C-alpha positions, 0 to 999 in steps of 0.5 A: 536487499530489503534496506535497498528496497525500502530506500527505493521505494522511500525514493520514490515516494518522496520524488511523487510528493515533490512533484517529479513530473513537473521537472522542466520538459527539456530534462524529460525531452528526447533528443531533438529530431529535424523535420523537414516541415518548418512549424512541425513539433520536435519532440511532440508533447513533453509532458509524456513519455514512454520507458521501453525495455527490452525484458518483459515481465508478465503480472504473475510473474510480478506477482510471484516475486512480490509475494517472495518478497513479502514472505522473505520480509515476514520470515526475517521480522518473525524471530524477532515477535515474540507472539505467534501468528496463532496468539495473534489470531486468538487475541482478534477472535477473543475481541471480536467472537464469531467475526471471521479473520480475513488476513493478519500479517506481521508488519511494522509501524514506525518501528513497531512489530505488530500483526495487522489483521482484518476482521469481519462478520456480517455487518461489519469489518474491523482493523486490529492491531495486535502487538507481537511482542505480548499479544496485547490489543493496541488499535480496533478501529471499526472500518466505515463502509464505502457508503459512509465514507461517501456521504460522512459529510453530508447533511442528513436530511430531517423527517419533515423535509 
């Protein structure tokens, strides 16, 4: 089931990156509708289409399904981790004393099993990646604030200007 989900997600990403929305209009268009007006558009805008299923699912149910799949994903991978989540938390806390660990999750990065954590204090936020095998910290990066990202390429005015 997970393989099918990953393959579907990968296929969707490939379609999006390949520009699936640039498929010729006749492929996406609905069957032609006869009109009594000679110059009336046959199908309306050919670049837009709507899909209406006979089954509607609420966002809350979709969120619950996502959480269930996430829990199953974590449970399946947990047996391969030699380091527990508590040990990973301890490694992050020792690297960033005084920071609150906002989130920690078991993840796969290019077939490498790791814990990804977000640590935050009053001023800074850090992404910390911990090896799920031995508890070593593999990456520790400060996450720039929105302000820093927006103005990163702007020239800094001097005091004399």
